[in-house]
C-alpha positions, 0 to 999 in steps of 0.5 A, a space after each residue: 500500500 502506497 504512502 499516499 493511499 495510507 494518508 488518504 485512508 487516515 484523512 477519510 477516517 478522521 472526516 468520518 469520525 468528525 461527522 459522527 461526533 457532530 451529527 448527534 449534537 445536531 440530531 437532538 434538536 428539531 426546530 421545525 416548530 420554532 421556524 414555523 412559529 417565527 414565520 407566523 410572528 415576523 410582523 410582530 418582530 418588526 421584519 428585521 431580527 436575529 434569533 440565536 440559541 446557545 446550548 451545550 457550549 455552542 450555538 444550536 439555532 441561528 435565524 435572521 432576516 431582513 438584512 439583519 445578521 448575527 454580526 449586525 450592530 444595533 442599540 440594545 437599550 436596557 440590555 446594557 444594564 446586565 453588562 454594567 452590573 457584571 462590570 461592577 461585580 468584576 470590580 467587587 471580585 477584584 476588591 476595588 469596591 464592596 457592594 455594601 459600600 455607601 455611595 458617599 464613600 466615592 461621591 461625598 456630595 450625596 451626603 449633603 442631599 441625604 442620599 449618602 447612605 445608599 449602597 452600591 448593592 441597592 444601585 444595582 437593583 433599583 432600590 435607591 429610593 430616588 425619584 425617577 420617571 419611566 424609561 421612554 425615548 423622551 427620557 433618553 433624549 433629556 440626557 443630551 444636556 449632560 456632557 459626562 456621566 459625572 455631570 449626570 450623577 451630580 444632577 441625581 444628587 442635587 435635583 432629585 428627591 428621595 421618595 423612600 428609604 433605600 432598600 425598601 421600594 423598587 423603581 426601575 430607572 437609569 439612576 442606580 446603574 448610572 451611579 454605579 457606573 460613575 463609581 466604576 470610573 472613580 475606583 478605576 481612574 478611567 472613563 466608563 467605556 475604557 474600564 468596560 472594554 478592559 474588564 469585560 468586553 475584550 475578555 469576552 471577545 465582544 469586539 463589536 460592543 461599545 458604550 461610546 457616546 458623543 454626550 454622557 456615556 449611559 451605563 444603563 442604556 447606551 450600549 450597541 452590540 451584536 447578537 454574536 457578541 451578546 451571546 458571548 456574555 450570556 454563554 459566560 454567565 451560563 458557564 458560571 463566570 467562565 469564558 474560553 477557559 478564563 474566569 471573568 466573574 466569580 461563581 458567587 458573583 454570578 449566583 448573586 446576579 441571579 438572586 432576587 433582591 426584591 419581593 412583589 410588594 416592593 415593586 412600585 414601578 416596573 415596565 409592562 414587559 416585566 410586570 410580575 417579575 422580581 429583580 436580581 442585579 442587572 437582570 429580571 428574575 423571570 421564573 423561579 423554582 418552588 424554593 424561590 431560586 431563579 430558573 429563568 433570568 432576562 434583561 429585555 431592552 426598550 428597542 426590542 432585544 430580549 436576552 435570556 438564560 434558562 438555568 434549568 435547561 442550560 440554554 441561552 437565547 437572544 431575540 435581537 430586533 430593531 423595533 420597539 418592545 411593546 406589551 404585546 411583544 412580550 407575549 410573542 417572546 414568551 410563546 417562542 420560549 415555550 417552543 424552545 423549551 419543548 426541544 431542550 429538557 429541563 435538568 432541575 429537580 
């Protein structure tokens, strides 16, 4: 037998083995029903969207339409909060700050306006007690008057009232996460965009994600990203803080993100798409088990993007769209999840 023929046989054998290893992974899913469901709700999704599902350390479903692809960059609005909360927890892991630090430790001005006893933990969970208004496009446009995050956070101290003691009432807004973002700047001695890139986005290979802005950077809603990039973040959380063999977040920090910081009576304002959910740190607790442990967490954004982790089934999904998130769209997303759940078996007991 010639050497060339032997090499040919070896190469064919390796190819067959690789196909055998690949085929069972693909064969365990049948997303025909999901394809049909997506086709039936194209109008509700706005025509331009990408939907990805990640399971067993790989993307197992990838569908896009309308010129939108998994590499398309678009604003993610409040999905930014999940990234910012993760950044603060990275800094806590490094000992740069403690979640139970009072914000006055870094922002002494807040003592003058009776807000100094708010903690970073309360900032990550919308429990500051500072008055706020619902997040709408008009709210975002008002931020144009600020030239820096420092200027905006100073205005929170000087212009807004305390309406409840910190830790008692939940009001969803941009206030807490933006205060936390400013503290990240102070402890790092760097701008928010730079510290976000260094500590989270680059380690996660999120090369097309950014918080850069011509006006004040917005840690609560200013990120632009892609479906592929954001899925890297979700995959890291699903792997309990690991990405490509490197620890990004401690396992305890990830667990803390998934731990409800609220109860139903505490919630005084939540957007309609999240009504009935509790809140962890930077994320909504969408479903829990009989012991109250989070089983599904998510972070929907105003512009329609809905990233989600199903901790029982061990998958991440993201519906990435360019249209506004409405109350009616919540029902569409919930129906899509039910279809996915029929293909991926739950592991929780």
